C-alpha positions in Angstrom: 71.1 106.5 91.5 72.5 109.7 90.1 75.2 109.9 92.8 76.8 106.7 91.6 76.0 104.6 94.6 76.9 101.0 93.8 74.0 98.5 94.3 74.5 94.8 93.6 72.5 93.4 90.8 70.9 89.9 90.7 68.5 88.0 92.7 68.1 88.0 96.5 69.9 85.2 98.2 66.8 83.9 99.8 64.6 84.4 96.7 62.8 81.2 97.4 61.2 82.7 100.5 59.9 85.7 98.5 56.3 85.1 97.6 54.6 87.1 94.8 52.6 89.0 97.4 55.8 89.9 99.2 57.5 91.1 96.1 54.5 93.3 95.2 54.3 94.7 98.7 58.0 95.8 98.5 57.7 97.1 95.0 54.7 99.3 96.0 56.7 100.6 99.0 59.6 101.6 96.8 57.3 103.1 94.2 55.7 105.3 96.8 59.1 106.5 98.1 60.2 107.6 94.7 57.0 109.5 94.1 57.1 111.2 97.5 60.8 112.1 97.5 61.7 112.5 93.8 58.4 113.2 92.2 58.7 110.4 89.7 58.3 106.6 89.2 61.5 104.5 89.6 63.2 103.1 86.5 62.9 99.4 86.1 66.6 98.7 86.9 66.4 100.9 90.0 63.3 99.2 91.3 64.8 95.7 90.7 68.0 96.8 92.4 66.2 98.0 95.5 64.1 94.8 95.7 67.3 92.8 95.5 68.9 94.9 98.2 65.9 94.7 100.5 65.8 90.9 100.1 69.6 90.4 100.5 70.5 93.0 103.1 67.1 93.2 104.7 66.9 97.0 104.1 63.9 98.7 105.7 61.8 101.3 103.9 63.5 103.9 106.2 66.9 102.9 104.9 65.8 103.0 101.3 64.4 106.5 101.9 67.7 107.6 103.5 69.5 106.4 100.4 67.2 108.3 98.1 67.6 111.5 100.2 71.4 111.1 99.9 71.2 111.3 96.1 72.2 114.2 93.9 68.7 114.0 92.4 67.0 114.6 95.7 69.4 117.5 96.5 68.5 119.2 93.2 64.8 118.9 93.9 65.2 120.1 97.5 67.8 122.8 97.6 69.1 124.1 100.9 67.5 127.4 102.1 69.3 130.4 100.6 71.9 132.2 102.7 70.7 135.6 103.9 71.7 138.5 101.6 73.8 141.0 103.6 72.3 144.5 103.8 72.6 147.3 106.3 70.6 150.2 107.7 66.9 150.9 107.8 64.5 150.6 105.0 64.0 153.8 103.0 62.7 155.1 99.7 65.3 156.3 97.2 64.5 157.4 93.7 61.0 156.0 94.0 62.0 152.5 95.1 62.9 150.6 98.2 66.5 150.8 99.4 68.8 150.7 102.5 72.3 151.7 103.1 73.6 149.0 100.8 71.5 150.2 97.9 68.2 149.1 96.3 66.5 146.2 98.0 63.4 144.0 97.5 61.7 143.8 100.9 60.2 140.4 101.7 58.9 139.7 105.2 57.5 136.7 107.0 54.2 137.2 108.8 54.5 136.1 112.5 51.6 138.0 114.0 51.5 136.7 117.5 55.2 135.9 117.9 55.8 138.7 120.4 52.9 137.3 122.4 54.5 133.9 122.3 57.9 135.4 123.1 56.7 136.7 126.5 55.8 133.1 127.3 58.4 131.0 125.5 61.3 133.1 124.3 63.6 130.2 123.3 61.1 128.8 120.9 60.7 132.2 119.3 64.5 132.8 119.1 64.8 129.5 117.2 62.1 130.7 114.7 63.8 134.0 114.3 67.0 132.2 113.3 65.0 130.2 110.7 63.4 133.3 109.3 66.8 135.1 109.0 68.5 132.1 107.4 65.7 131.7 104.8 66.4 135.1 103.4 63.6 137.3 104.8 64.2 140.9 105.7 62.2 140.5 108.9 58.8 139.6 110.3 55.5 141.4 110.7 54.2 141.2 114.3 51.5 142.7 116.5 52.4 144.7 119.6 48.9 144.5 121.2 46.4 141.6 121.2 43.3 141.1 123.2 39.7 140.0 123.2 38.2 136.5 123.4 40.0 135.1 120.4 43.5 135.8 121.7 42.8 135.2 125.4 41.3 131.8 124.5 44.6 130.9 122.9 46.7 132.3 125.8 48.2 134.9 123.4 46.9 138.2 124.7 49.6 140.8 125.1 49.5 144.5 125.9 50.7 147.3 128.1 47.9 146.8 130.6 48.0 142.9 130.6 51.6 141.9 130.3 54.0 142.4 133.2 57.1 144.5 132.3 55.6 145.0 128.9 58.0 147.6 127.7 61.0 145.8 129.0 59.9 142.6 127.2 59.3 144.4 124.0 62.7 146.0 124.2 64.3 142.5 124.7 62.3 141.1 121.8 63.4 143.9 119.6 67.0 143.3 120.7 66.7 139.7 119.6 65.4 140.8 116.2 68.2 143.4 115.9 70.9 141.0 116.9 69.9 138.8 113.9 69.8 141.7 111.5 66.1 141.5 111.1 64.2 144.7 110.1 60.5 144.3 110.8 57.0 145.6 110.2 55.7 146.6 113.6 51.9 146.7 113.7 49.9 147.9 116.7 47.4 145.1 116.3 44.2 145.8 118.3 44.4 149.6 118.3 41.2 149.9 120.4 43.1 148.4 123.4 45.5 151.4 123.6 44.2 153.4 126.5 46.6 156.4 125.9 47.5 156.5 122.2 49.9 159.5 122.3 51.8 158.0 125.2 51.9 154.5 123.7 53.2 155.7 120.3 55.8 157.9 121.8 57.0 155.1 124.2 57.1 152.8 121.2 59.3 155.3 119.4 61.7 155.7 122.2 61.9 151.9 122.7 62.7 151.3 119.1 65.2 154.1 118.9 67.0 152.8 122.0 67.4 149.4 120.3 68.3 150.8 116.9 65.7 152.5 114.6 66.7 150.2 111.8 65.0 147.3 113.6 61.7 148.7 112.3 61.4 148.7 108.6 57.9 150.2 109.0 55.4 151.0 111.8 51.6 151.3 111.5 48.9 152.6 113.7 46.9 149.3 113.9 45.9 146.1 112.1 42.7 146.6 110.1 42.0 149.5 112.5 38.6 150.2 111.0 37.4 147.0 112.7 39.8 146.8 115.7 39.0 150.2 117.3 39.7 153.2 115.0 37.9 153.7 111.7 39.0 157.3 111.2 42.3 157.5 109.1 42.9 161.1 110.4 43.3 159.8 113.9 45.5 157.0 112.7 47.7 159.6 110.9 47.9 161.4 114.3 49.2 158.2 115.9 52.1 157.7 113.5 52.9 161.4 113.7 53.4 161.0 117.5 55.7 158.1 116.8 57.7 159.9 114.2 58.3 162.8 116.5 60.5 160.7 118.7 61.7 158.0 116.1 62.0 159.5 112.6 63.7 156.6 110.9 61.2 153.9 110.0 58.7 154.2 107.2 55.1 154.7 108.2 51.7 153.2 107.2 48.3 153.8 108.8 46.4 150.5 108.3 44.9 148.4 105.5 41.5 149.6 104.3 38.4 147.4 104.0 39.0 146.9 100.3 41.7 147.6 97.6 40.2 150.4 95.5 42.2 153.5 94.8 39.8 155.6 96.8 40.2 153.3 99.9 44.0 153.0 99.6 44.4 156.8 99.2 42.0 157.5 102.2 44.1 155.2 104.4 47.5 156.5 103.4 47.3 160.1 104.4 50.4 162.1 105.4 52.7 161.2 107.0 52.2 157.7 105.6 55.0 156.7 103.2 53.3 153.6 101.8 49.8 152.3 101.2 49.0 149.1 103.1 46.8 146.4 101.6 45.5 143.0 102.8 45.4 141.5 99.3 42.7 139.6 97.4 42.1 136.0 98.6 39.4 135.0 96.1 39.5 133.1 92.8 42.1 130.7 91.5 45.8 131.3 92.2 46.3 133.1 88.9 43.4 135.5 89.8 45.3 136.3 93.0 48.5 137.1 91.1 46.7 139.4 88.7 45.0 141.3 91.4 48.4 142.2 92.8 49.5 143.6 89.4 46.2 145.4 88.7 46.5 147.2 92.1 49.4 149.2 90.8 48.8 149.1 87.0 45.1 150.0 87.0 44.5 151.4 90.5 47.5 153.7 90.6 47.3 154.7 94.3 48.6 158.1 95.3 51.5 156.5 97.1 53.8 154.9 94.5 55.0 152.2 96.9 52.9 149.8 99.0 53.1 146.8 101.2 51.0 143.6 101.0 51.1 143.1 104.7 48.5 140.3 104.9 48.0 138.7 101.5 46.7 135.3 100.8 48.5 132.2 102.2 48.2 128.6 103.1 46.4 127.2 106.1 42.9 127.4 107.7 43.7 130.6 109.8 44.3 132.6 106.6 40.5 133.3 106.4 38.2 133.7 103.4 40.8 132.1 101.1 39.4 130.3 98.1 41.2 127.3 96.5 43.6 126.8 99.4 44.9 123.6 97.7 46.3 125.8 94.9 48.7 127.7 97.2 51.8 125.7 96.6 55.5 126.7 96.6 55.5 127.9 93.0 52.2 129.8 93.1 53.1 131.6 96.3 56.5 132.5 94.8 54.6 133.9 91.8 52.6 136.2 94.0 55.7 137.5 95.8 57.5 138.1 92.5 54.5 140.0 91.1 54.2 142.1 94.3 57.8 143.3 94.0 57.5 143.8 90.3 54.5 146.0 90.9 56.2 148.1 93.7 54.7 146.4 96.7 56.8 144.9 99.5 55.6 141.3 100.2 54.8 139.6 103.5 54.7 135.8 103.2 51.5 134.8 105.0 50.5 131.4 106.5 48.3 129.8 109.1 51.2 129.5 111.5 52.0 133.2 110.8 48.6 134.2 112.1 48.7 132.2 115.4 51.8 130.2 115.9 50.9 126.5 116.2 54.1 125.0 114.8 57.2 125.8 112.8 56.8 128.5 110.2 59.1 126.7 107.8 56.7 123.7 107.6 54.1 125.9 105.7 54.1 125.8 101.9 56.0 128.6 100.3 58.2 129.5 103.3 61.5 128.8 101.5 60.3 129.3 97.9 59.1 132.9 98.4 62.4 134.6 99.4 64.3 132.4 96.9 62.1 133.6 94.0 62.3 137.3 95.1 66.1 137.1 95.1 65.9 136.4 91.3 64.6 140.0 90.7 66.8 143.0 90.0 67.3 144.7 93.4 66.1 148.1 91.9 62.9 146.8 90.3 60.6 148.8 92.6 62.0 152.0 91.1 61.4 151.0 87.5 59.1 153.6 85.9 56.8 151.5 83.7 54.4 148.6 84.1 52.8 146.9 81.0 50.9 143.7 80.3 51.1 141.3 77.4 47.8 142.4 75.7 47.4 144.1 72.3 47.4 147.5 73.9 51.2 147.1 74.4 51.9 145.4 71.0 55.3 146.7 69.9 56.4 147.5 73.4 55.8 144.2 75.2 58.5 141.5 75.1 56.1 138.6 75.7 52.5 138.4 74.5 49.6 137.1 76.6 47.3 134.4 75.2 44.1 132.8 76.4 44.2 132.7 80.2 47.9 133.2 80.4 49.2 136.6 81.4 52.6 138.2 80.6 52.9 141.2 83.0 56.0 143.2 82.7 58.1 145.9 84.5 60.4 148.0 82.4 63.4 150.2 83.5 64.5 153.4 81.8 67.7 151.7 80.6 66.1 148.9 78.6 65.9 146.2 81.3 62.7 144.1 81.4 61.2 141.6 83.9 58.2 139.5 82.8 56.1 137.1 84.8 54.3 134.6 82.7 51.6 132.7 84.6 48.3 131.0 84.1 46.5 127.7 84.0 48.2 126.6 80.8 51.8 125.8 80.3 54.1 128.8 79.8 57.3 127.0 79.2 57.4 127.3 75.4 56.5 131.0 75.2 59.0 133.0 73.1 59.7 136.7 73.1 58.3 139.0 70.4 61.3 141.4 70.7 65.0 140.7 70.8 66.2 140.4 74.4 69.4 139.3 76.1 68.1 137.1 78.8 69.9 137.1 82.2 67.3 135.0 84.1 64.8 132.5 82.8 63.5 130.7 85.9 60.7 128.2 85.3 59.2 127.9 88.7 56.7 125.4 87.4 55.0 124.6 84.0 52.6 127.4 84.9 55.0 130.1 86.3 58.0 131.5 84.5 60.1 134.6 85.3 62.2 136.1 82.5 64.6 139.0 83.2 66.8 140.6 80.6 67.7 143.7 78.5 66.3 144.7 75.2 68.9 143.9 72.5 
C-alpha cells in the first residue's frame, strides 16, 4: 500500500483448510474492492498479501475496504470537499463581469428547488443540507418560493402565501439560515400563476429580503418557466421585478427562462430592468454536445445582455427531464459544463434529481463536489474577459490550441494576454500541445476527455 502499512508476507497459518474455491472467492472479493475504491486491479504482491492476511487474521471484506480507504492512494482519488472561498457582499456586475465586495467572482450555485417547501416541514434536515452546500464551495442555492398543483401536492411539497401558515415568517427564518451561512441565493418565484396579488407579493418579498440582508439574494426572478406556469408575457414579468426593486434595490434581476435558447427568445425574456438573461440549457445530445451548446449561446447567439445564468441546466437523475445520455453525466463531464458556462459569461447552477425534488442528500448526486472544485480553477475575473474564440481555422494565429475531429478547444481571452481553454470531446485530449507560446499556470486534466488550460501568452 502506498501509505507504507506493513502486511506480513507468506502463507496463511491454516493454508491446508483453504480450498482452491475459497482462495478464488477471496481473490475475487479483493479484486472487486480495488476496482471500486481505487479504480484499478491490485498488483500481484498486494493481492497475495491480502489473501494471506484474510487467512491468518480472518480479516473480513469490510476490514480490507477500511484499510484501502485509509491509504494515500485512496485519499488522492477522493479528495476532501474544498473549503468555501471567503467572499462578502451581494452579487453585482462590475466592468462587465460578476463581482462582489471582495472583487471578481465566478458564481456557482446548487439547485435545491423545493428546499424551502421541505424547510417548513423539516427544518433540521434542510439546515444540514445548507451546511453541506456551503462547505462544498457553492455561492448559494436556487429555490422556489411558491409551489402548487397536483405534482407538488402529491409529494407533500406545496408551499405558498395562501397555503402555508405563517408563510412570510417562515420565509424570513429560512432566509436567515441561508444568511447565517454566508449563502447568497437565486430566489425564483416558482409557480407564478399562484400569486394572487403580484404587486403585494413582490413588494413583501423585497421587504423580507431587505430585513434579513439584501446580499442573501444574489438574484431574484419573476417566475420559473413563467410562460408555462402562469405568465407568458415578459412585459408583465418585468413589472413584477420592478415592484421588487422599488423596495429592495440590491439583488440582480432576471425575468424567467424562455421556451428556447435563441437570441430572439433570450432578448425577449430579459427586458429592463433585468440584469441577466436566464436559460434552462440544452439537455440533448452527448455530453460534449451539451458543453458546446453552452459556449455557442454566448459566442454565436450573443444575447443583448452580456451576462447570463444557466439556472436549470442538464444534470443527473430521472427528475431532470428530457435529458439524453444520462449515463454520460459524470463528475468530469458535469465539471466541464460548469467551467464552460463561466468561461462564456454565464453563472452556473449545478442541477440534479435531488435538486428538483429532494429525495435524499444532494451530495450523493454525481458532480456535486466536482463542479465547484473545477470552477475554482478559473481566474476569478474570467466573466469580464472581452473575447471568446474557438479552436477552428477561423482563429488560426489567434488560438492557443487547435480543435481537431470531434474535439473542441474553446477559449476565453483577456485584454492583458491571459487565456483559458477548455479542450473536450469523445477522443483523448491529454496530448494536445499549444500552437502559440504560453506560460501555463493551470493544466487540469479532469479526465482523458476534459482538460482545462489557463495561462498567459509568452
